[in-house]
C-alpha atoms as a printed R data frame, in Angstrom:
    type eleno elety resid chain resno       x       y       z
1   ATOM     1    CA   UNK     A     1  -2.597 -17.290  -2.425
2   ATOM     2    CA   UNK     A     2  -1.502 -13.748  -1.705
3   ATOM     3    CA   UNK     A     3  -3.891 -10.472  -2.395
4   ATOM     4    CA   UNK     A     4  -1.037  -8.208  -2.789
5   ATOM     5    CA   UNK     A     5   0.543  -8.613  -6.767
6   ATOM     6    CA   UNK     A     6   3.710  -6.052  -7.110
7   ATOM     7    CA   UNK     A     7   5.272  -5.692 -10.231
8   ATOM     8    CA   UNK     A     8   3.906  -8.586 -11.389
9   ATOM     9    CA   UNK     A     9   5.119 -10.961  -8.460
10  ATOM    10    CA   UNK     A    10   3.109 -12.546  -5.843
11  ATOM    11    CA   UNK     A    11   4.692 -13.927  -2.328
12  ATOM    12    CA   UNK     A    12   3.649 -16.859  -0.220
13  ATOM    13    CA   UNK     A    13   3.101 -14.239   2.788
14  ATOM    14    CA   UNK     A    14   0.382 -13.872   5.352
15  ATOM    15    CA   UNK     A    15  -1.746 -10.588   4.813
16  ATOM    16    CA   UNK     A    16  -3.295 -10.099   8.495
17  ATOM    17    CA   UNK     A    17  -4.803  -6.562   7.368
18  ATOM    18    CA   UNK     A    18  -5.655  -5.057   4.387
19  ATOM    19    CA   UNK     A    19  -6.512  -1.141   4.579
20  ATOM    20    CA   UNK     A    20  -7.677   1.324   1.866
21  ATOM    21    CA   UNK     A    21  -8.514   5.323   1.817
22  ATOM    22    CA   UNK     A    22  -9.854   7.548  -0.307
23  ATOM    23    CA   UNK     A    23  -8.194  11.183  -0.776
24  ATOM    24    CA   UNK     A    24 -10.356  13.419  -2.694
25  ATOM    25    CA   UNK     A    25  -8.345  15.739  -4.673
26  ATOM    26    CA   UNK     A    26  -9.567  19.333  -5.413
27  ATOM    27    CA   UNK     A    27  -8.750  22.207  -8.017
28  ATOM    28    CA   UNK     A    28  -6.759  24.685  -6.335
29  ATOM    29    CA   UNK     A    29  -7.915  27.299  -8.763
30  ATOM    30    CA   UNK     A    30 -11.318  27.412  -8.050
31  ATOM    31    CA   UNK     A    31 -10.848  26.977  -4.291
32  ATOM    32    CA   UNK     A    32 -11.904  29.963  -2.329
33  ATOM    33    CA   UNK     A    33 -14.080  31.742   0.468
34  ATOM    34    CA   UNK     A    34 -17.546  33.257  -0.206
35  ATOM    35    CA   UNK     A    35 -18.425  36.643   1.568
36  ATOM    36    CA   UNK     A    36 -20.870  34.002   3.722
37  ATOM    37    CA   UNK     A    37 -17.421  32.317   4.961
38  ATOM    38    CA   UNK     A    38 -19.174  29.382   3.145
39  ATOM    39    CA   UNK     A    39 -16.054  27.200   1.204
40  ATOM    40    CA   UNK     A    40 -16.502  26.597  -2.825
41  ATOM    41    CA   UNK     A    41 -14.094  24.159  -4.611
42  ATOM    42    CA   UNK     A    42 -14.368  21.182  -7.135
43  ATOM    43    CA   UNK     A    43 -13.511  18.130  -6.422
44  ATOM    44    CA   UNK     A    44 -11.250  16.938  -9.668
45  ATOM    45    CA   UNK     A    45  -9.893  13.400  -8.923
46  ATOM    46    CA   UNK     A    46  -9.402  10.477  -6.448
47  ATOM    47    CA   UNK     A    47  -6.718   8.830  -5.234
48  ATOM    48    CA   UNK     A    48  -6.887   5.190  -3.430
49  ATOM    49    CA   UNK     A    49  -4.344   4.622  -0.581
50  ATOM    50    CA   UNK     A    50  -3.585   1.470   0.419
51  ATOM    51    CA   UNK     A    51  -1.862  -0.223   3.521
52  ATOM    52    CA   UNK     A    52  -1.315  -3.540   4.638
53  ATOM    53    CA   UNK     A    53   0.217  -5.141   7.644
54  ATOM    54    CA   UNK     A    54   1.862  -8.671   7.302
55  ATOM    55    CA   UNK     A    55   3.023 -11.499   9.260
56  ATOM    56    CA   UNK     A    56   5.237 -14.418   7.763
57  ATOM    57    CA   UNK     A    57   3.322 -17.023   7.048
58  ATOM    58    CA   UNK     A    58   3.206 -20.039   9.423
59  ATOM    59    CA   UNK     A    59   3.968 -23.704   8.258
60  ATOM    60    CA   UNK     A    60   5.578 -23.367   5.080
61  ATOM    61    CA   UNK     A    61   9.233 -24.312   4.454
62  ATOM    62    CA   UNK     A    62  11.477 -21.250   4.689
63  ATOM    63    CA   UNK     A    63   8.825 -18.762   6.033
64  ATOM    64    CA   UNK     A    64  11.194 -16.371   7.179
65  ATOM    65    CA   UNK     A    65  12.938 -16.357   4.033
66  ATOM    66    CA   UNK     A    66  10.168 -15.411   2.195
67  ATOM    67    CA   UNK     A    67   8.935 -12.517   4.270
68  ATOM    68    CA   UNK     A    68  12.993 -11.393   4.204
69  ATOM    69    CA   UNK     A    69  12.775 -11.827   0.525
70  ATOM    70    CA   UNK     A    70   9.361  -9.584   0.376
71  ATOM    71    CA   UNK     A    71  10.831  -6.873   2.475
72  ATOM    72    CA   UNK     A    72  13.798  -6.495   0.970
73  ATOM    73    CA   UNK     A    73  11.650  -6.645  -2.533
74  ATOM    74    CA   UNK     A    74   9.713  -3.772  -1.320
75  ATOM    75    CA   UNK     A    75  12.516  -1.476   0.013
76  ATOM    76    CA   UNK     A    76  14.554  -1.231  -3.242
77  ATOM    77    CA   UNK     A    77  14.641   2.049  -4.005
78  ATOM    78    CA   UNK     A    78  12.439   2.023  -7.274
79  ATOM    79    CA   UNK     A    79  10.599   5.087  -8.492
80  ATOM    80    CA   UNK     A    80   7.305   3.504  -9.340
81  ATOM    81    CA   UNK     A    81   5.921  -0.098  -8.554
82  ATOM    82    CA   UNK     A    82   2.846  -1.582 -10.449
83  ATOM    83    CA   UNK     A    83   0.493  -2.971  -7.612
84  ATOM    84    CA   UNK     A    84  -2.327  -5.007  -7.878
85  ATOM    85    CA   UNK     A    85  -4.896  -4.841  -4.910
86  ATOM    86    CA   UNK     A    86  -8.383  -5.920  -4.385
87  ATOM    87    CA   UNK     A    87 -10.938  -3.181  -4.483
88  ATOM    88    CA   UNK     A    88 -14.798  -3.624  -3.978
89  ATOM    89    CA   UNK     A    89 -15.470  -6.950  -5.526
90  ATOM    90    CA   UNK     A    90 -12.503  -6.611  -8.248
91  ATOM    91    CA   UNK     A    91  -8.637  -5.930  -9.007
92  ATOM    92    CA   UNK     A    92  -7.292  -2.338  -8.791
93  ATOM    93    CA   UNK     A    93  -3.847  -2.034 -10.809
94  ATOM    94    CA   UNK     A    94  -2.154   0.986 -10.630
95  ATOM    95    CA   UNK     A    95   1.362   2.607 -10.820
96  ATOM    96    CA   UNK     A    96   2.354   3.531  -7.178
97  ATOM    97    CA   UNK     A    97   4.819   4.821  -4.893
98  ATOM    98    CA   UNK     A    98   5.690   2.844  -1.935
99  ATOM    99    CA   UNK     A    99   5.238   5.036   0.784
100 ATOM   100    CA   UNK     A   100   6.910   3.642   3.670
101 ATOM   101    CA   UNK     A   101   7.520   0.156   5.202
102 ATOM   102    CA   UNK     A   102   8.403  -0.849   8.883
103 ATOM   103    CA   UNK     A   103   8.333  -4.003  10.870
104 ATOM   104    CA   UNK     A   104   9.344  -5.301  14.314
105 ATOM   105    CA   UNK     A   105  11.896  -7.551  15.657
106 ATOM   106    CA   UNK     A   106  10.230 -10.340  17.985
107 ATOM   107    CA   UNK     A   107  13.176 -12.196  18.713
108 ATOM   108    CA   UNK     A   108  16.710 -13.187  17.962
109 ATOM   109    CA   UNK     A   109  17.335 -16.802  18.880
110 ATOM   110    CA   UNK     A   110  19.811 -19.268  17.299
111 ATOM   111    CA   UNK     A   111  21.337 -17.000  15.111
112 ATOM   112    CA   UNK     A   112  17.719 -16.626  13.318
113 ATOM   113    CA   UNK     A   113  15.782 -13.369  13.432
114 ATOM   114    CA   UNK     A   114  11.987 -13.470  14.068
115 ATOM   115    CA   UNK     A   115  10.431 -10.050  12.292
116 ATOM   116    CA   UNK     A   116   6.635  -9.323  12.835
117 ATOM   117    CA   UNK     A   117   4.156  -6.940  11.378
118 ATOM   118    CA   UNK     A   118   5.642  -5.371   8.223
119 ATOM   119    CA   UNK     A   119   3.043  -2.369   7.477
120 ATOM   120    CA   UNK     A   120   3.620  -0.927   4.309
121 ATOM   121    CA   UNK     A   121   1.513   1.838   2.534
122 ATOM   122    CA   UNK     A   122   1.493   2.040  -0.875
123 ATOM   123    CA   UNK     A   123   0.518   5.945  -2.838
124 ATOM   124    CA   UNK     A   124  -0.836   6.150  -6.737
125 ATOM   125    CA   UNK     A   125   1.145   8.583  -8.702
126 ATOM   126    CA   UNK     A   126  -1.714   9.762  -9.960
127 ATOM   127    CA   UNK     A   127  -5.627   9.649  -9.119
128 ATOM   128    CA   UNK     A   128  -7.536   6.509 -10.195
129 ATOM   129    CA   UNK     A   129 -10.825   8.545 -10.702
130 ATOM   130    CA   UNK     A   130 -11.392  11.775 -12.021
131 ATOM   131    CA   UNK     A   131 -14.746  13.604 -12.531
132 ATOM   132    CA   UNK     A   132 -16.997  13.807 -14.736
């Protein structure tokens, strides 16, 4: 079962690595430098940015087709995607843009291409948390 759901669809792909990061957003109106050169600002929100790397799942029928279908779907020119990803012990759902997607051609044999190392990065379109 896939850890990643995009626009309500899961894929029979093999996740290798799922990474998340947090971007703290500061209010530009309150940012500044004091006379003693210390910085002041107000943290107002947090965005969670995810990236993952996958390989085709081995030993399943049409493993390359599933991988190719996934690549084709995530590279569709679509402004916003609804993603569901693990977050702590739960799932987080948010509207995101696919910032980038890239993979590597490992080999070509008998008219078939073997692609590997698909890396995808999701950036939320708005913060998921706001300061209280």
